[in-house]
Structure formats: structure tokens, C-alpha cells
C-alpha positions in Angstrom: -93.6 6.1 -97.6 -95.7 5.4 -94.5 -93.5 2.6 -93.6 -90.4 4.8 -93.7 -92.2 7.4 -91.5 -92.9 4.8 -88.8 -89.4 3.5 -88.9 -87.9 6.9 -88.4 -90.4 7.6 -85.6 -89.3 4.4 -83.8 -85.7 5.3 -84.1 -86.4 8.8 -82.7 -88.4 7.3 -79.8 -85.7 4.8 -79.0 -83.1 7.5 -78.8 -85.3 9.7 -76.6 -85.9 6.7 -74.3 -82.2 5.9 -74.0 -81.5 9.6 -73.3 -84.2 9.7 -70.6 -82.9 6.5 -69.0 -79.4 7.9 -68.9 -80.6 11.1 -67.3 -82.5 9.1 -64.7 -79.7 6.6 -63.9 -76.6 8.8 -64.0 -77.3 10.9 -60.9 -77.6 7.7 -58.9 -74.1 6.4 -59.9 -71.3 7.8 -57.7 -68.3 9.3 -59.4 -64.9 8.0 -58.2 -63.3 10.2 -55.4 -59.6 11.4 -55.3 -57.2 8.5 -55.5 -54.1 8.3 -53.2 -50.9 8.6 -55.0 -48.7 5.5 -55.2 -45.2 4.8 -56.5 -46.7 3.4 -59.7 -47.8 7.0 -60.6 -44.1 8.1 -60.5 -42.3 5.1 -62.0 -40.4 6.4 -65.0 -40.3 3.0 -66.8 -40.8 -0.7 -66.5 -37.7 -1.3 -64.3 -38.6 -1.7 -60.6 -36.8 0.9 -58.6 -35.7 1.1 -54.9 -38.0 4.0 -54.2 -39.7 5.1 -51.0 -42.8 7.2 -50.5 -43.1 8.9 -47.1 -45.7 11.2 -45.6 -44.7 13.0 -42.4 -42.1 10.4 -41.7 -44.4 7.5 -42.1 -43.8 5.0 -45.0 -46.7 5.1 -47.4 -45.4 2.8 -50.1 -42.2 1.2 -51.3 -41.1 -0.9 -54.2 -40.0 -4.5 -53.8 -36.3 -3.5 -53.9 -36.9 -0.7 -51.3 -38.6 -3.1 -48.9 -35.7 -5.6 -49.3 -33.3 -2.7 -48.4 -35.3 -1.8 -45.3 -35.4 -5.4 -44.2 -31.6 -5.5 -44.5 -31.0 -2.4 -42.4 -29.9 -2.9 -38.7 -31.1 -0.9 -35.8 -34.4 -0.1 -34.2 -37.0 2.6 -34.7 -39.2 3.7 -37.6 -38.4 2.9 -41.2 -37.6 6.6 -41.8 -35.1 6.7 -39.0 -33.3 3.5 -40.0 -33.2 4.6 -43.7 -32.0 8.1 -42.9 -29.3 6.7 -40.5 -28.1 4.4 -43.2 -27.9 7.1 -45.8 -26.3 9.6 -43.4 -23.4 7.2 -42.9 -22.8 7.1 -46.7 -23.7 10.6 -47.8 -22.3 13.6 -46.1 -24.8 16.4 -45.4 -27.8 14.1 -46.0 -29.8 15.4 -43.1 -29.4 19.2 -43.7 -30.0 18.8 -47.4 -33.2 16.9 -46.8 -34.4 19.7 -44.5 -34.2 22.1 -47.5 -36.2 19.9 -49.7 -39.5 21.8 -49.4 -37.9 24.9 -50.6 -35.8 23.3 -53.4 -38.4 20.8 -54.6 -35.8 18.2 -55.8 -32.3 17.4 -54.7 -29.7 14.9 -55.8 -26.9 13.7 -53.5 -23.9 11.4 -54.2 -22.2 9.3 -51.6 -18.7 9.6 -50.5 -15.9 8.0 -52.6 -16.0 4.3 -52.4 -19.7 4.0 -51.4 -21.2 3.8 -54.9 -24.6 5.2 -53.8 -26.7 8.2 -54.8 -30.0 9.6 -53.7 -32.7 11.6 -55.4 -35.3 13.3 -53.2 -38.5 14.9 -54.5 -41.1 16.9 -52.7 -44.6 16.1 -53.9 -46.9 18.1 -51.7 -47.3 16.3 -48.4 -45.3 13.4 -49.8 -41.6 12.8 -50.1 -40.2 10.4 -52.6 -36.7 9.0 -52.1 -34.9 7.1 -54.8 -31.7 5.3 -53.9 -29.4 4.4 -56.8 -26.4 2.1 -57.1 -24.0 4.0 -59.2 -21.5 1.2 -59.5 -23.8 -0.9 -61.7 -23.9 -0.9 -65.5 -26.5 1.6 -66.5 -25.9 4.2 -63.8 -29.1 5.2 -62.0 -30.9 1.9 -62.3 -32.1 0.7 -58.9 -31.6 -3.0 -58.0 -31.5 -5.3 -54.9 -27.7 -4.9 -54.7 -28.3 -2.0 -52.3 -29.7 -4.3 -49.7 -27.0 -6.8 -50.4 -24.3 -4.2 -50.0 -25.9 -3.0 -46.7 -25.8 -6.6 -45.4 -22.2 -7.0 -46.6 -21.1 -3.8 -44.9 -22.7 -4.8 -41.7 -21.1 -8.3 -41.9 -17.7 -6.7 -42.5 -18.1 -4.5 -39.5 -19.3 -7.3 -37.2 -16.3 -9.5 -38.3 -13.9 -6.7 -37.6 -15.4 -6.2 -34.1 -15.1 -9.8 -33.3 -11.6 -10.3 -34.7 -10.3 -7.3 -32.7 -12.1 -8.1 -29.5 -9.6 -8.5 -26.6 -11.7 -11.3 -25.1 -11.7 -14.9 -26.3 -14.9 -15.8 -28.3 -15.7 -19.2 -29.8 -18.7 -21.4 -30.8 -19.1 -25.1 -30.5 -21.6 -27.5 -32.1 -23.9 -30.0 -30.4 -20.9 -32.4 -29.9 -18.7 -29.7 -28.3 -16.4 -29.4 -31.3 -15.2 -25.8 -32.0 -16.7 -24.6 -35.3 -15.6 -20.9 -35.1 -13.3 -18.8 -33.0 -12.1 -15.2 -33.1 -8.5 -13.9 -33.5 -7.8 -13.7 -29.7 -8.8 -17.3 -29.2 -6.6 -18.5 -32.2 -3.6 -16.4 -30.9 -3.9 -18.0 -27.4 -4.0 -21.5 -29.0 -0.9 -20.7 -31.0 0.8 -19.3 -27.9 0.0 -22.3 -25.8 0.9 -25.0 -28.4 3.7 -23.0 -30.0 2.1 -23.1 -33.4 2.3 -20.9 -36.4 -0.8 -19.7 -38.2 -0.3 -22.1 -41.0 -0.1 -25.0 -38.6 -3.7 -24.5 -37.3 -6.2 -27.1 -38.5 -9.9 -27.5 -37.9 -11.2 -28.4 -35.5 -8.7 -26.4 -33.4 -7.8 -27.6 -29.9 -9.9 -26.5 -27.0 -8.4 -24.1 -24.5 -10.9 -25.0 -21.8 -11.8 -28.7 -22.0 -13.9 -28.4 -18.8 -16.2 -25.6 -20.0 -20.0 -26.3 -19.6 -21.7 -27.0 -22.9 -25.3 -26.2 -23.8 -26.1 -24.1 -20.8 -26.0 -20.5 -19.7 -23.4 -20.3 -17.0 -20.3 -18.4 -15.7 -17.2 -20.2 -14.5 -13.7 -19.2 -13.7 -11.3 -21.4 -15.6 -7.6 -21.5 -16.4 -5.7 -22.3 -19.5 -3.5 -25.2 -18.7 0.0 -23.8 -18.0 2.9 -24.9 -20.1 6.6 -24.6 -19.2 7.0 -21.6 -21.5 4.0 -19.6 -20.4 2.4 -18.5 -17.1 -1.0 -19.7 -16.0 -3.9 -17.6 -17.4 -7.3 -17.3 -15.7 -10.5 -16.3 -17.4 -14.2 -15.7 -16.5 -16.0 -17.9 -19.0 -19.6 -17.1 -19.9 -21.5 -19.7 -21.9 -24.8 -19.3 -23.7 -26.9 -21.9 -25.5 -27.2 -20.9 -29.1 -29.2 -23.1 -31.5 -27.8 -26.6 -31.4 -24.4 -25.5 -30.0 -22.9 -23.1 -27.4 -21.5 -19.6 -27.6 -18.6 -18.8 -25.3 -17.0 -15.5 -24.1 -13.8 -15.6 -21.9 -12.7 -12.4 -20.2 -9.2 -12.2 -18.6 -9.4 -12.6 -14.8 -5.6 -12.6 -14.1 -5.8 -9.3 -12.2 -8.7 -10.5 -10.1 -7.0 -13.8 -9.3 -3.8 -12.0 -8.4 -5.7 -9.6 -6.1 -7.6 -12.4 -4.4 -4.3 -14.4 -4.0 -2.6 -11.3 -2.6 -5.4 -10.7 -0.2 -5.5 -14.3 0.9 -1.7 -14.3 1.5 -2.0 -11.0 3.4 -4.8 -12.3 5.6 -2.7 -15.4 6.3 0.3 -13.2 7.2 -1.9 -11.1 9.4 -3.3 -14.2 11.1 0.2 -15.6 11.7 1.5 -12.3 13.0 -1.4 -11.6 15.3 -1.5 -15.2 16.5 1.3 -14.4 19.0 0.2 -11.0 20.0 -1.3 -10.8 23.5 -3.8 -8.1 22.4 -7.1 -9.4 21.2 -8.0 -8.3 17.7 -11.5 -8.3 16.1 -11.9 -6.8 12.6 -15.4 -6.1 11.2 -16.1 -5.4 7.5 -18.2 -2.5 6.2 -21.3 -4.6 6.9 -20.2 -5.0 10.5 -19.6 -8.7 10.1 -16.6 -10.3 11.9 -13.9 -11.1 9.3 -10.7 -11.7 11.3 -9.8 -12.5 14.9 -6.7 -13.9 16.7 -6.4 -16.5 19.5 -5.8 -13.7 22.1 -9.4 -12.6 21.6 -10.6 -16.1 22.6 -8.6 -15.9 25.8 -9.7 -12.4 26.7 -13.4 -12.7 25.8 -14.1 -16.3 26.7 -16.1 -16.6 23.4 -16.1 -19.9 21.7 -14.3 -20.6 18.4 -17.6 -21.8 16.9 -19.3 -18.5 17.6 -16.5 -16.3 16.3 -15.9 -18.6 13.2 -19.6 -18.0 12.3 -18.7 -14.3 11.6 -21.3 -12.7 13.9 -22.4 -9.1 13.5 -21.1 -6.4 15.8 -24.3 -6.2 17.8 -24.3 -9.9 18.3 -20.7 -9.8 19.3 -21.3 -7.2 21.9 -24.4 -9.0 23.2 -22.3 -12.2 23.7 -19.7 -10.2 25.5 -22.4 -8.9 27.9 -23.6 -12.5 28.5 -20.0 -13.6 29.2 -19.6 -10.6 31.6 -16.7 -9.3 29.6 -18.2 -5.8 29.4 -19.1 -3.4 32.1 -22.5 -4.4 33.6 -25.1 -1.9 32.6 -27.8 -0.7 34.9 -30.2 0.1 32.0 -30.1 -2.3 29.0 -31.7 0.2 26.6 -29.2 2.8 27.7 -26.4 0.3 27.2 -27.6 -0.5 23.6 -27.5 3.2 22.9 -24.0 3.4 24.3 -23.0 0.5 22.0 -24.4 2.3 19.0 -22.4 5.4 19.9 -19.4 3.1 20.4 -19.7 2.0 16.7 -20.1 5.6 15.5 -17.1 6.7 17.6 -15.0 3.8 16.4 -15.9 4.6 12.8 -14.5 8.1 13.4 -11.3 6.8 15.1 -12.3 8.4 18.4 -13.2 5.4 20.6 -10.9 4.4 23.5 -12.2 3.3 26.8 -11.2 1.4 29.9 -13.6 -1.4 30.9 -13.7 -2.3 34.6 -15.1 -5.9 34.5 -17.1 -7.5 37.4 -14.3 -10.1 37.6 -11.8 -7.4 38.7 -10.0 -7.4 35.4 -9.4 -4.2 33.5 -9.5 -4.0 29.7 -8.4 -1.2 27.4 -10.6 -1.2 24.3 -9.7 0.8 21.2 -11.6 1.2 17.9 -9.8 2.1 14.7 -11.5 2.7 11.3 -10.1 1.7 8.0 -10.4 3.3 4.5 -12.8 0.6 3.2 -15.3 1.2 6.0 -14.2 -1.7 8.2 -13.6 -1.5 11.9 -10.8 -3.0 14.1 -11.2 -3.4 17.8 -8.3 -4.0 20.1 -8.8 -5.6 23.5 -5.8 -5.3 25.9 -5.7 -6.7 29.4 -4.2 -3.9 31.5 -5.0 -5.4 34.9 -1.4 -5.7 35.9 -0.6 -2.3 34.7 -3.6 -0.8 36.5 -2.6 -2.7 39.7 1.0 -1.4 39.4 -0.3 2.1 38.8 -2.5 1.9 41.8 0.4 0.5 43.9 2.7 3.4 42.8 0.0 5.9 43.5 -0.5 4.4 47.0 3.2 4.5 47.6 3.4 8.1 46.4 0.5 9.1 48.6 2.2 7.3 51.6 5.5 9.0 50.9 3.8 12.4 50.7 1.9 11.7 53.9 5.3 10.8 55.6 7.1 14.0 54.5 4.0 16.1 55.4 4.3 14.8 58.9 7.9 16.0 59.2 8.2 19.4 60.9 11.2 20.5 58.7 10.2 22.4 55.6 11.5 20.2 52.8 11.7 20.8 49.0 13.3 18.6 46.4 14.7 19.7 43.0 15.5 17.4 40.0 18.9 17.5 38.3 17.3 19.9 35.7 16.3 22.3 38.5 12.6 21.5 38.6 10.7 21.3 41.9 9.5 17.8 42.2 8.4 17.4 45.8 7.6 19.5 48.9 5.7 19.0 52.2 3.1 20.9 54.1 5.7 22.6 56.4 7.4 24.1 53.3 4.0 25.5 52.1 3.3 27.0 55.5 6.8 28.5 55.9 7.0 30.1 52.6 3.3 30.7 52.1 3.2 28.9 48.7 1.9 25.5 47.6 3.9 24.2 44.6 1.2 21.6 43.8 -1.3 24.3 43.2 1.0 26.3 40.9 0.3 26.3 37.2 3.3 25.0 35.3 6.5 23.8 36.7 8.5 25.6 39.4 12.3 25.9 38.8 15.1 26.7 41.2 15.5 30.3 40.0 11.7 30.8 40.7 12.1 29.3 44.2 15.2 31.4 45.0 13.4 34.6 44.0 10.5 33.7 46.2 12.8 33.0 49.1 14.6 36.3 48.7 11.3 38.1 48.7 10.4 36.7 52.2 13.9 36.7 53.8 16.8 39.0 54.6 19.6 39.4 52.0 22.0 36.4 52.2 24.5 34.9 49.7 23.0 31.5 50.7 20.3 31.7 48.0 22.7 32.0 45.2 24.8 29.2 46.6 21.8 26.9 46.7 20.9 27.8 43.1 24.5 27.0 42.0 24.6 23.7 44.0 21.4 22.4 42.4 22.8 22.9 39.0 26.2 21.4 39.8 26.9 18.1 38.2 30.3 17.4 40.0 30.8 15.5 43.2 28.8 17.1 46.0 28.5 16.9 49.8 26.0 17.9 52.4 26.3 21.4 53.9 24.3 23.7 56.2 23.9 27.4 56.6 21.7 29.9 58.4 19.3 32.6 57.2 16.7 35.0 58.7 13.2 35.7 57.6 12.0 39.3 57.0 10.0 39.0 60.3 13.1 38.2 62.3 12.8 34.4 62.6 16.0 32.6 62.3 16.2 29.4 60.1 18.8 26.7 59.7 19.1 25.5 56.1 20.6 22.2 55.1 21.3 21.1 51.5 21.6 17.4 50.8 22.5 15.8 47.4 20.3 12.8 46.6 20.6 9.8 44.3 20.2 10.5 40.6 21.4 14.1 40.9 18.4 15.5 42.8 18.9 18.0 45.7 17.0 18.3 49.0 16.7 21.6 50.7 15.4 21.7 54.3 14.5 24.7 56.5 14.0 24.4 60.2 13.9 26.8 63.2 17.4 27.6 64.5 18.3 26.6 68.0 18.3 29.3 70.6 21.6 30.5 72.0 23.5 30.3 68.7 25.7 33.4 67.9 24.2 36.0 65.6 24.5 35.4 61.9 27.4 37.2 60.2 26.4 39.6 57.5 27.9 37.5 54.7 30.1 34.5 54.0 29.3 32.2 56.9 27.3 29.8 54.6 30.3 29.3 52.4 32.6 28.7 55.3 30.3 26.1 56.9 29.8 24.4 53.5 33.6 24.2 53.1 34.1 22.8 56.6 31.4 20.2 56.1 33.0 19.2 52.9 36.3 18.8 54.7 
């Protein structure tokens, strides 16, 4: 009995000790905190799904199939952006529907016909779970790696289509230079050149550009060897080293080659044309570098061929003209440089034309003409002979004027059209008018009205007017008239060469009979003609 009592007491004490130990130890053992959700918490079964878990656009977790799909998606940016771009291309209204997910809680979207894709989106608090399904597989709704494979296949189909439809020639060669791939444009050009059908093409296909540079990044202009049945074709070929081979792109350059050839032929034509022109020509481009000149420029400026062939700039060209004394000698060099800068600006506006009086006695006319592309053309013309002739004519005219001014008879000359072209000082003094100081031209009716205002009435004035305008055979004649102040004048009318008419007035000799009232001028004219 006593033994049973001690056994029960021991059991009770052991239980109490265990309880006390538990009470003492448990407060010191930390309880596990809140665990972050993962895709394993939401997996409906043992099949691994292409599921994504996002929080505020950042990828929190993804299954193996989902990560394979992300790795296959092209583009840049975050995982959410690349995935949403991919799904938006296959599912209409994906973006707006996903924006309503917080209100709806769960949505299901099916792709367009032919895409075989569906999406289920779930809102789980701060988390968004996307499940992408391949509806074309047996067991619809099961998620497999075929999604990533289909994305890669779709991208491959798109890339192949882009390359096959590209208008440029694209091809790849291996390390030995053998063509291992080419796009449709390249194959078509090979068939056109060699007159082959598509079934006749065999690999490796012939090279269109046998002189292309292998295994280096370069750009060269090459031509496809012309055949009798086709015109020569030019291409700008770009090569890029790629792995153990080379990748080539050939862009048509026919238009550029034709333009360059046309420009070259045009320049040659201009050069031949201006080679025989006595006017010096200097054309500067938009950067003010000399691009074209003719032999006359060498003769007029005395500049060497070496200097002009080096395409000097416009300031250098003007400086060399100054050194050769083929430009007016400036008194102030800084002022001269400023004038040359103004010359360039005026020529660019098409307003520059000047006459250069050179220290050598020569005279040049310099003209600047702008062009639409910003270039400038300067023309240098030697007008020394023209200037000398003009000076000679001016001297002769001045001498002739001095001679007739020394004549006492008042003389005036009218052209066949009736315009006053010459008069002397005696005429200006007699009739108190200087035709040279009159604005505009003086015609015979104007002169007759002026004579009538200062003289007595006489039919002579009308006869002179009619005689100046007469184009038939004419002869000298004389008549008399009287001024309003009583002075008597003798008038003579003389036809000159070329249809001009001279009218002279001089004082009448004393002792002559008085003038008849009318008609004597006509009578004397008729007797003189007889």
C-alpha cells in the first residue's frame, strides 16, 4: 500500500515538473511570423502551371513554365511590361480588363481565333495572380511549356517574313566565304542575273559580289557584274563580322550613282563650255571652298593652277588676289577685310556688282551670283577696252559740245522721232531755256510751243514741226522771224544724216526788207528747194 502511494506521488511530481518546465521554456521560444504567399499555396494540383505572381507590377514568384515563357519573350523592360505586351497582342481588351480586376476579383479572357491562348487573373489582396493556358492542348486549361515554344515560333515566323520581304539584299557567309543563307531579294537577283528558275538554285548559291570584304565591319560600293540582258546595278554593301562568318546587307545605290554620274558629266560640260569663255569664272560651294574655275580666271587673276586646284577658301582667294595686285589697293587692311566680308554677304543675296580699277590700269567688272544650294559664283570680266572706248566717246562728245557751244548761232538738233538731242549755249541764251537741265525729254511740239511764247506769230513754227517729222526727201531752207522784244532772227533748217534735223537761229542782217505778215517762209523754202 505504501509502495503504491510513493509510486503515485512520483508520477504526480514528474507531471508537475514537466508542466513547470514547459511554462518556463515556452515564453522563450518565438512563434513563427506571417509567411509570404507563394504560388505553391494556390496550385490546384500536382501539374506545374505557367502562373505568375505580381505585387505592384514586380514579379514575386513564377512557376518553371512561367519563367520559361518570360525568357522566350522579346523586348526590353520589366517582366510585367513584356508579359502584358505579349498577351495584349493575342487577347483583345487585355489591358482595360486587367484594370477592372480589383473590382471584379477574378476574370477570364480568351485569345482571338487562331491564338489558342487564355488567361485567368485573380486579385489576392496586394497580389495579382496570372495563369496563362494553352487551350489547344488535350486537357484544356493545363499549363505547359508549349506557350514559350509558341512565342518563340511566332517571333521566328515574324522575323523570317521581315527578312524575306526586305527590299535590300541580305546574306550570310561562313568562315570560308561560302554563302550559307540568303533572303528572297538576294535569291531573286541571282536568278535574274544567271537566268535561272527557282528550281534550278542549288546550294551553295553563286556570289553576286565576289569582291566583298569577309570577316570585317566595312562599307563598300560594289556592282553586280552586268550581263547582256541586264543593266549594271550598284549597291552600298555593309558587312559585319558575325560569329565565325560574315553578315552582309546590300542597299541599292543606282539612284546615287546616276546622280553622281550626271553631276560629273554636267561639271565636265560646264568646264568645256566655260573653257572658251573670256570671262573668268570662280564657283565656291556652301562652305566657301573653290569648286570650279575656267582658264580665263588664270589669265585675268595671274593665280597659279596649283593654288586654284587646291580649292582655296574664299578669304584665301581674295588675299591671294590682293597679293597679285588684282584687286583695288586698300588704304586700310582691316577696312578692306570688312569690305570683303560685306562682298560675300552681298553676293549671297545676289546684289554684288562692282568695277575694280586696278593699279595696273586694267578695269575689271566683278559680279557675284548666288545659287539655290548656297554656293556662290563670281564672274571676272576685263572691261578695260570698253572703259577706254567709253572714255574716248565721252571725250569726243565733250569736245563736240565745246565746239558747238563756241558757235554764235543758236543751234538745236532733233532726232527722227522728234526728240531734242543736242543744243548749244547760244540756244539756251536766246530762248532762255537749257534742255540739258530739263527733266525728261524735250520733243519738237514742246520746243515749238516755247518758241511761240517768246516770238511773234509766224507760220514758220508749224512748218519746222512738220519738217522734223517728214520722212521723205528733204532740202535745206531758211526763213525769218521776230522775237516779242522786236529782235529779228534768221532761221535755217538743215536735214542731217540719219533723219535728224538741225535748226539754227541767228541775228538777221540789217537793211533787209521787213518781214511779210505770213507766207514768206514757205516761199523761201520752195525757192531753196528749186
